[in-house]
N, C-alpha and C positions, 0 to 999 in steps of 0.2 A: 625029474628032480623036483622036490617040493619047493614051492616059493617060500622064501623066508618071511615070516610074519613081521609086519612093520611095528616097531615099538611105539605105543601110543603116548609115551611120555617124552618130554615133560608137558604138562598141561598148565595153562595160565587161566586163573579165575580172577578177573579184575572188575572192580566196581569203582569207576571214576579213577581217583589217584591212589586207591588202596587195593591190595589183592594178595593172592597166594600163588606161588609156583609149586605145582605138585609133581614130584618125580616118582619113580617106582619104589623107592625105599624111604623117602623123607619129603619134607616140604620146607619152603622158605616164604616168609612174609615179605612184602615190599610196599613202599610208598613213594610217590613222586612229590617232593617237598619244594617249597619256594613260593614267592609271592607274585612272580611274573606270569603273564598269560601269553599264550601262543599268538603270534601275529597272523592275520588273514591276508589273502591276496588282495592287493589294492589298499591295504591299511598298514601303515608303518607301525612298528612296535611302540607302545604307548608308555608314558612315564610312570603311570600308576595303574595298578591292576584293575581298578574299577572305572577308569576313564576310557570311554569308547565313543563318545558322541562328538569328539573334536574334529574328526576327519571323515570325509565321505568314503564309502565303500563303492567301488566302481565295477559294474557288470555291463559290458557293452556300452550302450549310450545312457544307461541309467546310473545316476549318482544317488545313493541312499544313505540314510543314517543307520550305521550298523547296530544291530541289537545284540550286544555283548561284544567282548574283545575279539571274538572270532566270528561274529555275526551269527552265532549258533546258540545264543542263550536259551531260547525255547527248547531246543533239542537237548541241551545240557541239563536243563531243569527236569525235563521228562525222564531222561535216563537216570538221573539221581533219585528222583522221587519214586519212580516205579519200583526200584529195588528196596525201598525202605518199608519196614513192616508196619509203620504207624501212619505215614503221611497220607496215603490215599484213603485210609479209613477215616481220618479226621476230615479230609475234604468231603467225603461222602456225607458225613454228619452235618457239615456246614452247608452243603447243598440242600439237605432236607430242612434245616432250620430256616434258611432264607426262603425256600419255596413255600413253606407253611402248608396251607390248604390250596395253594395254586394261585395263578394270576387271575385278576379280575379288574374291571373298570370302576373307577371311583371319581368323585368330585370333592375337592377340598372346600370346606366351609368353616366359618368361625361361629362357635356356639359358646356363649358365656365366657368370652375372651380366651377360648381354647380352640386350636386348630384341630378339626376332626375330619375323618374321611367318611363320606356317605357313599356306600357301595351301590352301584347302579347296574342295570342290565340294558344295554343299548343294542338292539337286534342288528342295526345297520353296521356298526363298527364290529360287532361280534362276527357277523358273516364275513366281513373283510379279513379279520384276523384268522378265521378258520380256513380261508382260501389258500393260505400258504403255511399252515401248521405252525402257528406262532409259538405254541408251547415248546416245540423242539428248538426253535430259534432261541428262546429264553434259556432252555436247559443247556444248550451249547455255550451260550454267553456266560452262564454261571460257572461252567467248567473252566473256561478260559480265564475268567476273573479270579477264581480261587487259586489258580496256579500262577498267574502273571499279573493279577490286578488290572487287567485290561482286556478288551475284546474288539473285534472288527465286524462291521456290518455293511452290507451292500444294499442300496436302494434302487429299485427298478421301476421306471414310470410306465404308465399305460401307453399303448401304441396309438390310441385314438387321437392323441394330440396332433398327429400328422394330418388328420382330416378335419381339424377344426374343433375337436372335443376339448373340454377343459382338462388341463394336466392333472394327473392323479398318481400318487404313489401306489402302484398295483401290488408290489411285493417287497418284503424285507427279508434278507438272507443273512445268516451268520457265516463269516469266512474264517477258517481256522487261523488262530493267532500265529502259528508257526509258519504260515504261508505268506504273511504280510510284512512289508517293511515300509517305513515312511520315507518319502522322497526328501532329498537334501533341501533344507528350507531356503527361502529367499533372504534378502538382507534384513528383513523385519522379523525373522525367525518364524515366518508363516509357512506351514507345510501345505503345498498346493495339490499333491497327488499321493496316492498309495499304490505301491507296486506289489503285485500278487504273483507268486510262482513257487517253485521248489528251490528253496535256498540252501538245502543240504547238498544238492547237486544241480546248481543253477544252469538252466538252458535259456540262452538269450532269446531264442525264438518263441519260447513259451511264457515269457514274462509279460504281464499285462498291467497297464497303468490306468488308474481310475481317479477322476478328480474328487477332491474332498467336498462333501455336501456343505452348502451354506444354509443353516437353519432359517435365515431370513429370506432366502430365495431358493427353496428346496426343489423347484421345478426347472432349474437352470440346465441340468444335464440329464440325458436319458438314463444313464447309469452312473451312480456316484457311490462313494463310500464314506465311512466315518470311523474314527478310532476313539474309543471312550476308555479312559483309564483313571486310576487314582494317582495323583501327582506324587512324586518323590522329591525330597529336599535337594536342592542344588542340581536337579536334572531337568532339562528343558523338554524332553520328548517322551521316551518310553516309560521311565520310572522302573522301580524294582518292587517285587513283592515284599511284604513285611518280614517274611522268614528268611530273606536272603542271607542275613548275618548268621543264621543257624545252619547253613549248608555244610560247613565243615563237620559239624556234629552229626548231621543227617548221613553224610557219607561214611563217617566213622562207625555209626550205629549199623549201617548196612553191611560194612565190611566184616564186622566181628563174627556174624554167623558163618561166613565163608571160611574165616580163619579156624573156628572151632570145628567145622565140618572137615577141613583138611587135616586137622590134628587127629580127629577120630579115624579117618581113612588111613592115615599113616602111623597108626598105633602111637599117637601122641609123640611122634618123632619129628620135631621141628628144630632146625639147626641154626638158621641165620635170619636176620632181618636186614633187608636191602633197602637203602634209601638213595634215590636219584634226584638231583635238582631239576626243578621245572625249567630252568634256564637252558639245561642240556637239550630238552625237547624243543625249546624255541629255536635253538640253532639247527636241529634236525629238520624242523618244519620249514625254516627258511631255505635250507639246502634242497628239500623236496620241491619247494615252490620254484627255485631257480632251475632245477632239473626239468620240471614240467614246462616252464617257459621255453627252455632251450629245445625241448622235444615237441613243443606246440600241442600239449595235452592239458586238460583241465585238472587243476589240483582240487582234491577233496579232503575233508578232515579224516575220512576213513583210511587214507594212505598213512597218516601219522599214527592212527590207532593200530593199524596192522603192524607198523614198524615197532611200536611199543611192545606188542604181544610177542613178535618174533625176537626182539632183543632179550626180553625176560626168559623166553624159552631157551635161547642159546646160553644165557647165564645159568639157568637151572641145569643144563647139560654139563656145563663146565664144573659146577660145584658138586655134582652128584656122581656116585659110582666109583669103584676102586680103580677102574681103568683111566680115570681122570686125574690120578695122583700126579702132581708135578705141573698140571696146567694152571694157568692164571688168567685173571681178567684185568684189563686196564682201560682207562678212559681219560679223556682230557679234562683238565681243570678249567673252570670258566669264571670270569670276573663279572659279577652282577652289577645292577644299576647303582648299588650303594658302595661299589668298589670293595666288595667282599668276595673271597674265594668260595666257590661252590664246586663240590665234587661228589662222586659216588662214594657211598659208605656201605660196607658189608660187616655187620656186627654179629658176632656169635651170640647165641641165646643160651643162657644157663638153663639146663634142662630140669628145673624145679617145676614140674608139670602143674601140680596143684596151685602153686603160687601164681604161675603164669595164667592159668584158667581163671582163678579168682580175680586177678587184675583185669582180665578182659571182660569178665562179667560186671565188675564195678564200673569200668569204662562204659559198658553197654547201658547200665542204669543211668549214668550221667548223660549219655548221648540221648536216651529216650526222654529224659526230663527236659534237656535243652531243645529237642525236636518239638515236643508238644508245646513248650512255652513259645517257641518261634512261630509255630503255626497259629497261635492265638486263639485256641479254643479251650475253655475251662475243662479240666479233667472230668468233672461231673457230667458234662454234656458229651464227652467223647468216649465214654465207657472204658476209660483207661484206669487200670488198677494202680492206686497210689498207696505205697507202704502196705501192700498185701490186702487191700480192701477196696470195695466199690463205694461210691458215694451213696448216702441215704436218699430216700425219696424227697425229703424236705430240702436237702442240699441241691438236688437236681432241679427241683421246682424253682428255688430261689435263683440258681444260676441261669435257668431258662428265662425267667422274667427279666433279669438284669440284661441278658443277651438281647432279647427282643427290644428292650427299651433303649439300648445304646449301640448295638453292633450291626443292625441291618439297614438302617436308613440310607447310609452312604452307598453300600454295595447295591441296594435296590435301585437307587437313582441312577447309578452308572450302568447297571445291567439293562434297565428298562428305558434308558434315554433314547436309543434309536427308534423304538416303537412309539414313544411319546412324541418325538419329532414328527414322525409320519402321521400320527393321529391328529396332531395340531395342524399339520399342513393340509390334510384332506378335509377335516371338519373343524375349522378354526373357531366357530361360534359355540361349539358344545362344551368347551373347557373341561374335557374329560382326560384322565390319565389312566395308565395301566400300572398296577402294582401287585404285590403279593399279600393275599389275605391271611391273617393269623388269628385263629380263634383264641379267645381269652382262656388261659389255663387256670383252673380253680383247684384249691385243695380239696381233698376228700371230705373234710369237715364242713365245707361250705356247700356241698352237694347233697340233695335229698338221698336217704339211704337206698331207695330202689334204683337210683341212677348212678350209684357209685361204680367205679371200674370193677371192683372185686365182685360185685353182684351182677355185672353185665357180661362176665365171661362164662 
């Protein structure tokens, strides 16, 4: 007897809080709406969606400052940005603009009442930098800074201090932003330690604590760490990237291609838009956490994500097919923090296909505009087409000069800070720093004809 082939439908394609349920004969769009965030184990539900530094997140004997309402903000940002067609391309261009012609040593001097950089070659410091591939340390720091406006560094001292040699920072390492959390501060809001481990599936035995380096006493600990970041208004510790406010548009822009793809696969047959309140999933998360506690197992965010996918699959099965006539879907109503009723909504979509597609494309254009604005790079520098055309060469040159004059000093100082602390600790008398060298860009008119780009190719 032949085995009955398993029906592959329904399928759920989800990007964050938006997605499509694909069945054999049609599709349904859905979104998870609401302002509340899911609570994490050890962290009580918070009053506002962006407040998460008020209470410690407890894992074993460690009390940390949660990074995000679920302590998963780096992973949430990664998942959101990787699915967007613009964000990573813009970050790549920003990395190149900051890197310029690469890192080099310099000394700051005053010439005619202007602060200038005198670029120098110091063989001793250069040999030390090359001993641990400092360029890779800087590249990884730039990636973390672009995405989260912060990065973590580990300092490792030489072993010779044990036999009487002078202390010396032998190596500087970048530690992935997603693997690090700040320990809960003391009464003066000073963070004493940084905890490193897998925070997506925390294992108490594998968490490691490192003291925060004191730049005035850098040789105090054999291994120490430093968190460098751009401060955010009214936040004491992690801060947020400048594009955080554009995340809703970034997610929407990422979801539209999936919606249009599902429309094409299903012969443009889309019937319903399903809206579920985020508070519903908070209740489910808390129920999962209670169940895990009772069964003495570790709760992970993947459990909730799997529950979401399974719920939407079941809903797609209920709504699709002739054999489901007479079936219905029900869910409880929930009162949110503003004493407003939140419930599931299933809205029929009027099958005016052209109007629907045009509306989605218009939303996509607005989402792309909001995304690029939030990421903070001029369209002329990001190679993004605006109103059907690319920027002219003069527009790109002017945007580049303005960017180099106003946008790289602060990122450079934050990215290079750990290496400069180490250089100053090891060679305090040399007064040298490391930074990124940028050649002066000239217009073609100011370059001799034989050296112009068009004649050099």
